[in-house]
VOROSE-168835 format. One line per field, with one value per residue (C-alpha): residue number from 1; residue in three letters; x, y, z. Coordinates in Angstrom, 1 decimal. Example, Ala and Ser with C-alpha at 12.3 -4.5 7.8 and 13.67 -1.06 7.14 Angstrom:
2
nr	1 / 2
rest	ala / ser
xx	12.3 / 13.7
yy	-4.5 / -1.1
zz	7.8 / 7.1
***
This chain:
517
nr	1 / 2 / 3 / 4 / 5 / 6 / 7 / 8 / 9 / 10 / 11 / 12 / 13 / 14 / 15 / 16 / 17 / 18 / 19 / 20 / 21 / 22 / 23 / 24 / 25 / 26 / 27 / 28 / 29 / 30 / 31 / 32 / 33 / 34 / 35 / 36 / 37 / 38 / 39 / 40 / 41 / 42 / 43 / 44 / 45 / 46 / 47 / 48 / 49 / 50 / 51 / 52 / 53 / 54 / 55 / 56 / 57 / 58 / 59 / 60 / 61 / 62 / 63 / 64 / 65 / 66 / 67 / 68 / 69 / 70 / 71 / 72 / 73 / 74 / 75 / 76 / 77 / 78 / 79 / 80 / 81 / 82 / 83 / 84 / 85 / 86 / 87 / 88 / 89 / 90 / 91 / 92 / 93 / 94 / 95 / 96 / 97 / 98 / 99 / 100 / 101 / 102 / 103 / 104 / 105 / 106 / 107 / 108 / 109 / 110 / 111 / 112 / 113 / 114 / 115 / 116 / 117 / 118 / 119 / 120 / 121 / 122 / 123 / 124 / 125 / 126 / 127 / 128 / 129 / 130 / 131 / 132 / 133 / 134 / 135 / 136 / 137 / 138 / 139 / 140 / 141 / 142 / 143 / 144 / 145 / 146 / 147 / 148 / 149 / 150 / 151 / 152 / 153 / 154 / 155 / 156 / 157 / 158 / 159 / 160 / 161 / 162 / 163 / 164 / 165 / 166 / 167 / 168 / 169 / 170 / 171 / 172 / 173 / 174 / 175 / 176 / 177 / 178 / 179 / 180 / 181 / 182 / 183 / 184 / 185 / 186 / 187 / 188 / 189 / 190 / 191 / 192 / 193 / 194 / 195 / 196 / 197 / 198 / 199 / 200 / 201 / 202 / 203 / 204 / 205 / 206 / 207 / 208 / 209 / 210 / 211 / 212 / 213 / 214 / 215 / 216 / 217 / 218 / 219 / 220 / 221 / 222 / 223 / 224 / 225 / 226 / 227 / 228 / 229 / 230 / 231 / 232 / 233 / 234 / 235 / 236 / 237 / 238 / 239 / 240 / 241 / 242 / 243 / 244 / 245 / 246 / 247 / 248 / 249 / 250 / 251 / 252 / 253 / 254 / 255 / 256 / 257 / 258 / 259 / 260 / 261 / 262 / 263 / 264 / 265 / 266 / 267 / 268 / 269 / 270 / 271 / 272 / 273 / 274 / 275 / 276 / 277 / 278 / 279 / 280 / 281 / 282 / 283 / 284 / 285 / 286 / 287 / 288 / 289 / 290 / 291 / 292 / 293 / 294 / 295 / 296 / 297 / 298 / 299 / 300 / 301 / 302 / 303 / 304 / 305 / 306 / 307 / 308 / 309 / 310 / 311 / 312 / 313 / 314 / 315 / 316 / 317 / 318 / 319 / 320 / 321 / 322 / 323 / 324 / 325 / 326 / 327 / 328 / 329 / 330 / 331 / 332 / 333 / 334 / 335 / 336 / 337 / 338 / 339 / 340 / 341 / 342 / 343 / 344 / 345 / 346 / 347 / 348 / 349 / 350 / 351 / 352 / 353 / 354 / 355 / 356 / 357 / 358 / 359 / 360 / 361 / 362 / 363 / 364 / 365 / 366 / 367 / 368 / 369 / 370 / 371 / 372 / 373 / 374 / 375 / 376 / 377 / 378 / 379 / 380 / 381 / 382 / 383 / 384 / 385 / 386 / 387 / 388 / 389 / 390 / 391 / 392 / 393 / 394 / 395 / 396 / 397 / 398 / 399 / 400 / 401 / 402 / 403 / 404 / 405 / 406 / 407 / 408 / 409 / 410 / 411 / 412 / 413 / 414 / 415 / 416 / 417 / 418 / 419 / 420 / 421 / 422 / 423 / 424 / 425 / 426 / 427 / 428 / 429 / 430 / 431 / 432 / 433 / 434 / 435 / 436 / 437 / 438 / 439 / 440 / 441 / 442 / 443 / 444 / 445 / 446 / 447 / 448 / 449 / 450 / 451 / 452 / 453 / 454 / 455 / 456 / 457 / 458 / 459 / 460 / 461 / 462 / 463 / 464 / 465 / 466 / 467 / 468 / 469 / 470 / 471 / 472 / 473 / 474 / 475 / 476 / 477 / 478 / 479 / 480 / 481 / 482 / 483 / 484 / 485 / 486 / 487 / 488 / 489 / 490 / 491 / 492 / 493 / 494 / 495 / 496 / 497 / 498 / 499 / 500 / 501 / 502 / 503 / 504 / 505 / 506 / 507 / 508 / 509 / 510 / 511 / 512 / 513 / 514 / 515 / 516 / 517
rest	unk / unk / unk / unk / unk / unk / unk / unk / unk / unk / unk / unk / unk / unk / unk / unk / unk / unk / unk / unk / unk / unk / unk / unk / unk / unk / unk / unk / unk / unk / unk / unk / unk / unk / unk / unk / unk / unk / unk / unk / unk / unk / unk / unk / unk / unk / unk / unk / unk / unk / unk / unk / unk / unk / unk / unk / unk / unk / unk / unk / unk / unk / unk / unk / unk / unk / unk / unk / unk / unk / unk / unk / unk / unk / unk / unk / unk / unk / unk / unk / unk / unk / unk / unk / unk / unk / unk / unk / unk / unk / unk / unk / unk / unk / unk / unk / unk / unk / unk / unk / unk / unk / unk / unk / unk / unk / unk / unk / unk / unk / unk / unk / unk / unk / unk / unk / unk / unk / unk / unk / unk / unk / unk / unk / unk / unk / unk / unk / unk / unk / unk / unk / unk / unk / unk / unk / unk / unk / unk / unk / unk / unk / unk / unk / unk / unk / unk / unk / unk / unk / unk / unk / unk / unk / unk / unk / unk / unk / unk / unk / unk / unk / unk / unk / unk / unk / unk / unk / unk / unk / unk / unk / unk / unk / unk / unk / unk / unk / unk / unk / unk / unk / unk / unk / unk / unk / unk / unk / unk / unk / unk / unk / unk / unk / unk / unk / unk / unk / unk / unk / unk / unk / unk / unk / unk / unk / unk / unk / unk / unk / unk / unk / unk / unk / unk / unk / unk / unk / unk / unk / unk / unk / unk / unk / unk / unk / unk / unk / unk / unk / unk / unk / unk / unk / unk / unk / unk / unk / unk / unk / unk / unk / unk / unk / unk / unk / unk / unk / unk / unk / unk / unk / unk / unk / unk / unk / unk / unk / unk / unk / unk / unk / unk / unk / unk / unk / unk / unk / unk / unk / unk / unk / unk / unk / unk / unk / unk / unk / unk / unk / unk / unk / unk / unk / unk / unk / unk / unk / unk / unk / unk / unk / unk / unk / unk / unk / unk / unk / unk / unk / unk / unk / unk / unk / unk / unk / unk / unk / unk / unk / unk / unk / unk / unk / unk / unk / unk / unk / unk / unk / unk / unk / unk / unk / unk / unk / unk / unk / unk / unk / unk / unk / unk / unk / unk / unk / unk / unk / unk / unk / unk / unk / unk / unk / unk / unk / unk / unk / unk / unk / unk / unk / unk / unk / unk / unk / unk / unk / unk / unk / unk / unk / unk / unk / unk / unk / unk / unk / unk / unk / unk / unk / unk / unk / unk / unk / unk / unk / unk / unk / unk / unk / unk / unk / unk / unk / unk / unk / unk / unk / unk / unk / unk / unk / unk / unk / unk / unk / unk / unk / unk / unk / unk / unk / unk / unk / unk / unk / unk / unk / unk / unk / unk / unk / unk / unk / unk / unk / unk / unk / unk / unk / unk / unk / unk / unk / unk / unk / unk / unk / unk / unk / unk / unk / unk / unk / unk / unk / unk / unk / unk / unk / unk / unk / unk / unk / unk / unk / unk / unk / unk / unk / unk / unk / unk / unk / unk / unk / unk / unk / unk / unk / unk / unk / unk / unk / unk / unk / unk / unk / unk / unk / unk / unk / unk / unk / unk / unk / unk / unk / unk / unk / unk / unk / unk / unk / unk / unk / unk / unk / unk / unk / unk / unk / unk / unk / unk / unk / unk / unk / unk / unk / unk / unk / unk / unk / unk / unk / unk / unk / unk / unk / unk / unk / unk / unk / unk
xx	14.6 / 13.6 / 13.6 / 13.0 / 10.3 / 8.0 / 9.4 / 7.5 / 8.8 / 5.1 / 3.6 / 1.7 / 4.4 / 7.3 / 6.1 / 6.3 / 9.7 / 11.0 / 9.2 / 9.4 / 12.6 / 11.6 / 7.8 / 9.7 / 11.8 / 9.1 / 6.9 / 9.6 / 10.5 / 7.1 / 6.9 / 9.9 / 8.7 / 6.9 / 10.0 / 11.8 / 13.4 / 11.3 / 9.6 / 6.1 / 5.1 / 2.3 / 0.2 / 3.4 / 3.8 / -0.1 / 0.4 / 3.0 / 1.4 / -1.4 / 0.5 / 2.5 / -1.2 / -1.9 / 1.6 / 1.0 / -2.9 / -1.8 / 0.7 / -1.6 / -4.4 / -3.0 / -2.5 / 1.0 / 1.4 / -0.9 / 0.5 / 3.9 / 7.1 / 7.7 / 4.8 / 6.6 / 8.9 / 5.7 / 5.6 / 9.5 / 8.9 / 5.9 / 8.1 / 10.7 / 7.8 / 6.6 / 10.6 / 10.5 / 7.3 / 9.0 / 12.1 / 9.8 / 8.0 / 11.4 / 13.0 / 13.8 / 17.5 / 18.9 / 16.4 / 18.1 / 15.3 / 17.7 / 19.1 / 15.9 / 16.2 / 18.1 / 15.6 / 13.8 / 17.1 / 17.6 / 14.2 / 14.9 / 18.7 / 17.6 / 13.9 / 14.0 / 15.7 / 18.4 / 15.7 / 13.6 / 16.9 / 17.6 / 14.2 / 14.6 / 18.0 / 15.9 / 13.4 / 16.4 / 17.4 / 14.0 / 13.8 / 17.0 / 16.5 / 12.8 / 12.5 / 15.7 / 13.6 / 9.9 / 10.6 / 14.6 / 16.2 / 16.3 / 14.7 / 16.4 / 19.8 / 22.0 / 24.2 / 21.7 / 23.4 / 26.0 / 24.2 / 22.2 / 25.7 / 27.2 / 23.8 / 24.0 / 27.7 / 27.1 / 23.9 / 24.3 / 27.6 / 25.8 / 22.4 / 24.4 / 26.7 / 24.0 / 21.8 / 25.0 / 25.7 / 21.9 / 21.8 / 24.9 / 23.6 / 20.6 / 23.3 / 24.6 / 21.3 / 20.7 / 24.7 / 24.2 / 21.0 / 23.0 / 25.4 / 23.3 / 22.1 / 25.6 / 27.2 / 26.9 / 26.4 / 24.6 / 20.9 / 21.0 / 23.9 / 21.9 / 18.8 / 21.3 / 22.7 / 19.4 / 18.5 / 21.6 / 21.2 / 17.8 / 18.8 / 21.7 / 19.4 / 17.0 / 19.4 / 20.7 / 17.2 / 16.7 / 20.3 / 19.0 / 16.0 / 17.4 / 19.2 / 19.8 / 23.5 / 22.7 / 19.8 / 22.1 / 24.7 / 22.0 / 20.5 / 24.0 / 24.6 / 20.9 / 21.6 / 25.0 / 23.3 / 20.4 / 22.7 / 25.4 / 23.1 / 25.4 / 24.4 / 25.9 / 27.4 / 29.1 / 30.6 / 33.7 / 35.3 / 38.0 / 37.2 / 38.9 / 41.4 / 42.6 / 41.0 / 38.5 / 35.2 / 32.0 / 29.2 / 26.5 / 25.9 / 22.5 / 22.5 / 24.9 / 22.6 / 23.7 / 27.2 / 29.3 / 30.9 / 34.2 / 37.6 / 40.9 / 43.5 / 44.2 / 47.6 / 47.0 / 47.7 / 45.7 / 42.5 / 40.6 / 39.4 / 42.6 / 44.6 / 42.1 / 42.3 / 46.0 / 46.1 / 42.8 / 42.4 / 39.3 / 40.0 / 38.2 / 38.4 / 36.4 / 37.5 / 37.6 / 37.5 / 40.9 / 42.0 / 43.7 / 42.2 / 38.7 / 37.0 / 33.4 / 32.5 / 31.6 / 33.0 / 33.6 / 34.2 / 34.4 / 36.0 / 36.0 / 37.5 / 35.1 / 37.6 / 37.3 / 39.6 / 41.7 / 42.1 / 40.6 / 37.8 / 35.8 / 35.6 / 32.3 / 32.4 / 30.0 / 30.1 / 28.6 / 27.6 / 28.3 / 30.9 / 30.8 / 33.3 / 33.5 / 31.9 / 32.5 / 28.8 / 29.8 / 32.5 / 31.1 / 28.4 / 30.5 / 32.2 / 29.1 / 28.3 / 31.2 / 31.0 / 27.4 / 28.9 / 31.3 / 28.8 / 26.8 / 29.6 / 30.5 / 27.1 / 26.6 / 30.2 / 28.7 / 25.4 / 27.2 / 29.3 / 26.0 / 24.8 / 27.8 / 27.3 / 24.1 / 25.0 / 27.7 / 27.6 / 29.7 / 30.6 / 32.5 / 33.1 / 31.2 / 27.9 / 25.0 / 21.4 / 20.4 / 23.6 / 23.3 / 19.6 / 21.2 / 24.1 / 22.5 / 20.1 / 23.3 / 25.3 / 22.0 / 21.8 / 25.8 / 25.2 / 22.7 / 24.4 / 27.4 / 26.1 / 28.3 / 27.3 / 26.3 / 26.2 / 25.0 / 25.9 / 24.6 / 26.8 / 25.8 / 28.2 / 27.5 / 25.9 / 26.6 / 24.4 / 26.1 / 29.0 / 28.1 / 26.2 / 29.7 / 31.9 / 30.0 / 28.8 / 32.3 / 33.9 / 30.8 / 31.3 / 35.5 / 34.2 / 31.9 / 34.9 / 37.6 / 35.5 / 34.7 / 38.0 / 39.5 / 36.7 / 37.5 / 41.2 / 39.7 / 37.5 / 38.4 / 37.7 / 35.1 / 33.1 / 31.2 / 30.9 / 28.2 / 26.5 / 22.8 / 21.7 / 23.0 / 25.4 / 24.6 / 26.7 / 25.6 / 28.6 / 27.9 / 30.3 / 30.0 / 31.7 / 31.4 / 29.8 / 28.7 / 31.6 / 33.8 / 31.7 / 31.5 / 35.8 / 35.5 / 32.9 / 34.7 / 37.9 / 35.5 / 34.6 / 38.2 / 39.1 / 36.8 / 38.8 / 39.8 / 37.3 / 34.1 / 32.2 / 30.0 / 27.3 / 26.6 / 24.2 / 25.4 / 22.9 / 23.9 / 21.5 / 19.0 / 18.9 / 15.3 / 14.7 / 14.6 / 16.9 / 14.7 / 14.1 / 17.7 / 18.7 / 15.5 / 17.0 / 20.6 / 18.5 / 17.0 / 20.2 / 21.6 / 18.7 / 19.1 / 22.9 / 22.2 / 19.2 / 21.8 / 23.9 / 25.6 / 29.2 / 28.9 / 28.2 / 25.1 / 24.8 / 21.9 / 21.7 / 19.4 / 16.2 / 13.3 / 13.9 / 11.2 / 13.1 / 16.1 / 19.1 / 21.6 / 25.4 / 26.7 / 30.7
yy	41.5 / 38.1 / 37.2 / 40.3 / 38.4 / 38.5 / 40.9 / 44.2 / 47.6 / 48.6 / 45.3 / 45.7 / 43.5 / 45.3 / 48.7 / 50.6 / 49.7 / 50.6 / 53.6 / 55.2 / 57.2 / 58.5 / 59.5 / 61.2 / 63.2 / 63.6 / 65.2 / 67.2 / 69.0 / 70.2 / 70.7 / 73.1 / 75.5 / 78.1 / 78.7 / 81.9 / 82.5 / 81.2 / 81.6 / 83.1 / 80.8 / 79.3 / 78.1 / 75.8 / 74.8 / 74.1 / 71.6 / 70.0 / 69.0 / 67.8 / 65.8 / 64.4 / 63.2 / 61.6 / 59.4 / 58.3 / 57.2 / 55.8 / 53.6 / 52.1 / 51.3 / 50.6 / 47.1 / 47.5 / 44.1 / 43.6 / 46.4 / 45.2 / 45.6 / 49.0 / 50.6 / 51.2 / 53.9 / 56.1 / 57.0 / 58.0 / 60.0 / 61.8 / 62.8 / 64.3 / 66.8 / 67.2 / 68.5 / 70.7 / 72.3 / 73.0 / 74.5 / 76.7 / 77.6 / 78.4 / 80.5 / 78.5 / 77.4 / 78.4 / 76.4 / 74.0 / 71.5 / 70.0 / 68.0 / 65.7 / 64.9 / 62.0 / 60.5 / 59.1 / 57.9 / 56.2 / 54.3 / 53.0 / 52.1 / 49.8 / 48.5 / 49.3 / 47.6 / 49.2 / 50.5 / 52.1 / 53.6 / 55.0 / 56.8 / 58.0 / 59.8 / 60.8 / 62.5 / 64.1 / 65.6 / 67.0 / 69.0 / 71.0 / 71.3 / 72.0 / 74.6 / 76.5 / 76.6 / 77.4 / 79.9 / 80.7 / 83.5 / 85.0 / 81.7 / 79.2 / 81.3 / 79.6 / 77.8 / 75.4 / 73.6 / 73.3 / 72.2 / 69.5 / 68.1 / 67.4 / 66.1 / 63.6 / 63.1 / 62.0 / 60.3 / 57.7 / 56.8 / 56.8 / 55.0 / 52.1 / 51.4 / 51.2 / 48.9 / 47.0 / 46.3 / 45.5 / 42.8 / 41.3 / 40.8 / 38.9 / 36.8 / 35.9 / 34.7 / 32.4 / 31.2 / 30.3 / 28.3 / 26.4 / 25.7 / 24.2 / 21.4 / 20.6 / 19.7 / 16.2 / 15.6 / 13.6 / 14.0 / 15.7 / 18.0 / 18.8 / 19.6 / 21.8 / 23.1 / 24.2 / 25.9 / 27.7 / 28.5 / 29.7 / 31.7 / 33.4 / 34.1 / 35.8 / 37.8 / 38.9 / 39.9 / 42.0 / 43.5 / 44.5 / 46.2 / 48.3 / 51.5 / 51.7 / 50.9 / 49.9 / 47.6 / 45.9 / 45.1 / 43.9 / 41.5 / 40.2 / 39.2 / 37.7 / 35.3 / 34.3 / 32.9 / 31.5 / 29.8 / 28.4 / 28.0 / 30.4 / 31.8 / 35.4 / 36.9 / 40.1 / 42.4 / 44.2 / 47.1 / 49.3 / 52.6 / 55.9 / 55.7 / 52.3 / 50.3 / 47.4 / 48.0 / 46.1 / 47.8 / 45.5 / 42.0 / 39.6 / 37.5 / 40.6 / 43.0 / 43.7 / 43.7 / 47.0 / 47.9 / 45.8 / 47.4 / 45.6 / 46.2 / 44.8 / 43.4 / 42.2 / 38.5 / 38.2 / 39.0 / 36.4 / 39.3 / 41.3 / 38.4 / 36.8 / 40.7 / 41.1 / 37.3 / 37.8 / 34.0 / 32.4 / 30.9 / 28.3 / 27.3 / 24.5 / 24.7 / 28.5 / 28.2 / 27.8 / 30.3 / 33.6 / 35.3 / 34.6 / 37.3 / 35.9 / 33.0 / 30.6 / 26.8 / 27.4 / 30.2 / 31.0 / 34.2 / 34.4 / 37.8 / 40.1 / 40.9 / 44.0 / 43.5 / 41.5 / 44.1 / 43.0 / 45.3 / 43.6 / 40.4 / 38.2 / 36.5 / 33.8 / 31.8 / 28.9 / 27.6 / 24.1 / 22.5 / 22.3 / 20.8 / 23.5 / 21.4 / 22.3 / 23.3 / 25.9 / 27.3 / 27.3 / 29.5 / 31.7 / 32.2 / 33.0 / 35.5 / 37.1 / 38.1 / 39.2 / 41.6 / 43.1 / 43.6 / 45.5 / 47.5 / 48.6 / 49.5 / 51.3 / 52.9 / 54.3 / 55.4 / 57.8 / 59.0 / 59.7 / 61.2 / 63.4 / 64.7 / 65.8 / 67.8 / 69.4 / 72.2 / 71.4 / 74.4 / 75.5 / 72.4 / 74.1 / 72.7 / 73.4 / 74.5 / 71.0 / 70.9 / 73.9 / 73.2 / 69.8 / 71.2 / 74.4 / 72.4 / 70.6 / 73.9 / 75.2 / 72.2 / 72.1 / 75.9 / 75.1 / 72.1 / 73.7 / 77.3 / 79.0 / 81.8 / 81.2 / 83.9 / 83.4 / 85.4 / 85.8 / 87.5 / 88.7 / 89.2 / 92.8 / 93.7 / 89.8 / 89.8 / 92.9 / 91.3 / 88.1 / 90.4 / 92.2 / 88.9 / 86.3 / 83.0 / 81.2 / 84.8 / 85.2 / 81.2 / 81.9 / 84.9 / 82.6 / 80.0 / 82.2 / 83.8 / 80.7 / 79.6 / 83.0 / 83.0 / 79.6 / 80.3 / 83.2 / 81.1 / 78.5 / 74.6 / 74.8 / 77.2 / 76.3 / 78.0 / 77.2 / 78.1 / 79.3 / 79.7 / 81.8 / 84.4 / 84.3 / 82.5 / 81.4 / 81.3 / 80.0 / 80.9 / 79.0 / 80.2 / 83.9 / 86.9 / 89.5 / 91.8 / 89.0 / 88.1 / 91.1 / 91.3 / 87.7 / 89.1 / 92.0 / 89.9 / 88.0 / 91.1 / 92.4 / 89.1 / 89.5 / 89.0 / 92.0 / 95.0 / 93.3 / 94.0 / 91.8 / 93.2 / 91.1 / 90.6 / 89.0 / 88.3 / 86.2 / 83.9 / 84.4 / 80.9 / 80.1 / 80.8 / 78.0 / 77.7 / 79.0 / 82.3 / 82.4 / 82.3 / 85.0 / 87.7 / 87.2 / 87.9 / 90.9 / 92.0 / 91.5 / 93.0 / 96.3 / 96.4 / 96.1 / 98.8 / 101.3 / 101.0 / 97.7 / 97.2 / 97.1 / 94.9 / 95.1 / 93.5 / 92.7 / 91.0 / 88.8 / 91.4 / 90.3 / 91.2 / 93.9 / 96.0 / 95.2 / 97.4 / 97.9 / 99.8 / 100.2 / 98.4
zz	-22.5 / -24.4 / -27.9 / -30.4 / -32.0 / -28.9 / -26.9 / -27.3 / -25.1 / -24.4 / -23.0 / -19.9 / -17.8 / -16.5 / -18.5 / -15.3 / -14.7 / -18.1 / -18.8 / -15.0 / -15.4 / -19.2 / -17.8 / -14.9 / -17.0 / -19.7 / -16.8 / -14.8 / -18.1 / -18.0 / -14.4 / -14.6 / -17.5 / -15.4 / -13.5 / -14.6 / -16.9 / -19.8 / -22.9 / -24.0 / -26.4 / -24.3 / -27.1 / -28.0 / -24.2 / -24.1 / -27.1 / -25.7 / -22.6 / -24.7 / -26.9 / -24.0 / -22.0 / -25.8 / -26.0 / -22.4 / -23.0 / -26.0 / -24.6 / -22.1 / -24.6 / -28.1 / -28.9 / -30.0 / -30.6 / -33.2 / -35.3 / -36.2 / -34.6 / -36.4 / -34.9 / -31.7 / -32.9 / -32.9 / -29.4 / -29.6 / -32.5 / -30.9 / -28.0 / -30.1 / -31.9 / -27.6 / -27.3 / -30.7 / -29.2 / -25.5 / -27.4 / -29.0 / -26.0 / -24.2 / -26.9 / -29.9 / -30.6 / -27.1 / -25.0 / -22.5 / -23.3 / -25.9 / -23.9 / -23.8 / -27.1 / -25.5 / -23.9 / -27.1 / -28.5 / -25.3 / -25.5 / -28.9 / -28.4 / -25.0 / -26.4 / -30.7 / -33.3 / -35.6 / -38.0 / -35.4 / -33.9 / -37.6 / -38.1 / -34.5 / -35.5 / -38.8 / -36.2 / -34.3 / -37.1 / -38.3 / -34.5 / -35.5 / -39.4 / -39.6 / -37.6 / -39.4 / -42.3 / -41.2 / -38.5 / -38.9 / -36.9 / -34.6 / -32.6 / -35.0 / -36.2 / -38.4 / -35.8 / -35.6 / -38.2 / -36.3 / -33.3 / -35.4 / -37.0 / -33.4 / -32.2 / -35.4 / -34.8 / -31.2 / -30.8 / -33.2 / -31.6 / -27.9 / -29.7 / -31.3 / -28.6 / -26.2 / -28.7 / -29.1 / -25.7 / -25.0 / -28.1 / -26.9 / -23.4 / -25.1 / -27.3 / -24.0 / -22.7 / -25.8 / -25.4 / -21.7 / -22.8 / -25.6 / -22.9 / -20.8 / -23.4 / -24.4 / -20.8 / -20.0 / -16.3 / -14.1 / -14.1 / -10.5 / -12.0 / -15.4 / -12.9 / -11.3 / -14.4 / -15.9 / -12.7 / -12.8 / -16.1 / -16.0 / -13.1 / -15.3 / -18.1 / -16.0 / -14.5 / -17.8 / -19.1 / -15.9 / -16.3 / -20.3 / -18.8 / -15.8 / -16.2 / -12.3 / -11.9 / -8.1 / -9.2 / -11.7 / -9.1 / -6.6 / -9.2 / -10.2 / -6.0 / -6.3 / -9.0 / -8.0 / -4.9 / -6.8 / -9.1 / -6.6 / -3.4 / -1.7 / 2.0 / 0.7 / -2.3 / -2.9 / -5.3 / -4.6 / -7.1 / -7.3 / -5.8 / -7.3 / -4.2 / -5.5 / -2.5 / -2.8 / -1.5 / -1.4 / -3.6 / -3.3 / -1.7 / -0.9 / 2.4 / 4.1 / 4.9 / 8.6 / 7.6 / 7.4 / 4.2 / 3.2 / 2.3 / 1.2 / -0.6 / -4.0 / -3.4 / 0.3 / 0.6 / 3.6 / 1.8 / -1.0 / -2.7 / -3.0 / -4.2 / -6.6 / -8.3 / -8.7 / -10.1 / -12.3 / -11.5 / -9.4 / -6.1 / -4.2 / -0.6 / 0.2 / 4.2 / 4.9 / 8.8 / 9.3 / 6.3 / 7.3 / 3.6 / 4.4 / 7.1 / 7.0 / 9.1 / 6.4 / 5.3 / 1.7 / -0.8 / -4.2 / -5.7 / -9.1 / -11.0 / -13.4 / -16.5 / -18.9 / -21.6 / -19.4 / -16.4 / -13.4 / -12.4 / -9.9 / -7.5 / -7.4 / -4.1 / -2.6 / 0.4 / 1.8 / 5.2 / 4.6 / 2.4 / -1.0 / -3.7 / -5.9 / -9.1 / -12.8 / -12.8 / -9.9 / -12.2 / -15.0 / -13.5 / -11.9 / -15.1 / -17.0 / -14.0 / -13.9 / -17.6 / -17.3 / -14.3 / -16.7 / -19.0 / -16.5 / -15.3 / -18.7 / -19.4 / -15.9 / -16.7 / -20.3 / -18.8 / -16.0 / -18.7 / -20.9 / -17.5 / -17.1 / -20.8 / -20.1 / -17.3 / -19.0 / -21.7 / -24.9 / -25.7 / -22.5 / -20.5 / -17.6 / -16.0 / -17.8 / -16.4 / -15.5 / -13.9 / -12.0 / -10.9 / -9.4 / -7.7 / -5.9 / -3.8 / -2.2 / -1.7 / 0.2 / 2.3 / 3.2 / 3.8 / 6.1 / 8.0 / 8.4 / 9.0 / 6.8 / 3.9 / 0.5 / -2.1 / -5.7 / -9.0 / -12.1 / -15.2 / -18.2 / -21.2 / -22.4 / -26.1 / -26.8 / -29.7 / -31.2 / -30.9 / -32.5 / -35.2 / -35.9 / -35.3 / -36.4 / -34.5 / -34.1 / -32.6 / -30.1 / -29.3 / -28.5 / -26.3 / -24.5 / -23.9 / -23.3 / -20.3 / -19.0 / -18.9 / -17.4 / -14.7 / -13.8 / -13.0 / -10.9 / -8.9 / -5.9 / -6.1 / -3.9 / -6.3 / -8.9 / -11.9 / -14.7 / -18.2 / -17.3 / -20.9 / -23.9 / -22.7 / -19.0 / -16.5 / -12.9 / -9.9 / -6.3 / -3.5 / -0.6 / 2.6 / 1.5 / 2.8 / 0.6 / 0.9 / -0.1 / -2.8 / -4.4 / -4.3 / -6.2 / -8.9 / -9.6 / -10.4 / -12.8 / -14.3 / -14.8 / -16.3 / -19.1 / -22.0 / -24.6 / -24.5 / -23.3 / -20.3 / -18.4 / -15.8 / -12.8 / -9.9 / -6.7 / -3.8 / 0.0 / 0.7 / 3.8 / 5.1 / 4.1 / 0.9 / -2.2 / -5.0 / -7.1 / -5.1 / -4.3 / -8.2 / -8.7 / -6.5 / -8.2 / -11.7 / -10.2 / -9.1 / -12.6 / -13.8 / -12.2 / -13.1 / -16.6 / -16.2 / -14.8 / -18.1 / -17.9 / -17.2 / -13.1 / -10.2 / -8.4 / -5.1 / -2.5 / 0.8 / 2.1 / 1.3 / -1.0 / -4.6 / -4.3 / -1.6 / -3.5 / -2.2 / -4.6 / -5.0 / -8.5 / -7.7
***
């Protein structure tokens, strides 16, 4: 990313690459607002759109470098205000737009200073606290204090962890440059060393700028070829089933994915993964451990907490002597690789957190909207039926008012747990929002789906009841249309007196043919 005194995250150079994921999420949030169900405060939504445009324009035209380093905190803070407006437009504290609050925190963690990140946390607190004082219940109930405390407990851990990783990568880049000055080698070796260090430094900078795990792995392999002059480089990582698989390469585009076993002696990558020690083969043409047609090869273990997590492999079409420069460069690249993989794992965990409802542990609305199109595609590809059900706890507001929000939370968790025991491993259960849940039932016709949903209704804890609507996909409608029909069936069940199931086939919502079961 460069030195902190010269790097400005809003510089035109590389701005599109840095901002693309954030801008995409910003506008996606605005685009999905009209999808049902949504709030009714159109003024707040229009204001959010206008402020979004102002942020983007200011990022492009304001001379940020002249305004000083702290000026860069204003666009993320402004976007926190956008999220606050979207929450207001989408119903207040129950809005699913709260997940977007991590976007400005991620930006400040990746590209800001600790002071800027601390200001971002203050803005995050304001998003939760200010509406409670200014607007209050029912849009922003007192449970917002609990939500605020949870966010303010988790967000700093995530933010400062990500920022620590980024800062450590910067320090490593500086350390690499210092090592280049300290090495006492011949003039030619020194020239090669400088080239190698520059490649490693550039790779470190690129790794610090990207949040895409696939691109990060490709950067590592490309840097390995540049640093060593190798014909190809590949990264071998351990898969969930214990095998070592090639996850990225440079120079082997036409080669099929490779898989080896960690303890396989006939594999160079397997033996290095097991021994955790580097292996250099000067002449690999007669070595049974080498599958590629190369002359020399180097296998470098990638260690995290003294445990092997991957092997970085390079190969040359000519003989090399395995100089100290190559060995040192591979060690540094392996260290950068370990950092990149750890950062990739962290981002993957954060992504999983963003798709999960923190109360019930189920998929949240975002996770559901990602999973349902996959189920539709799978159903269409296999020719199997697919049913979707919407369930809504009856009189949940009264239950909350009588027992308190903690009792309501317990009921939601108990309901989710009880339903999970009734469903198959292939079914998908999600908390759609508030006291409303959604279920995808692949391979089920309508009559089978009604039996399953009735089991869910019977599994409700205590004396509580639930209304439900279930529909069968007609093979043509979109995910939004399918959920809309299921929601219409649910509405019909509530209109008929609640505590019942309404089932509809593949007829449009306007022609809903329902039965109370």
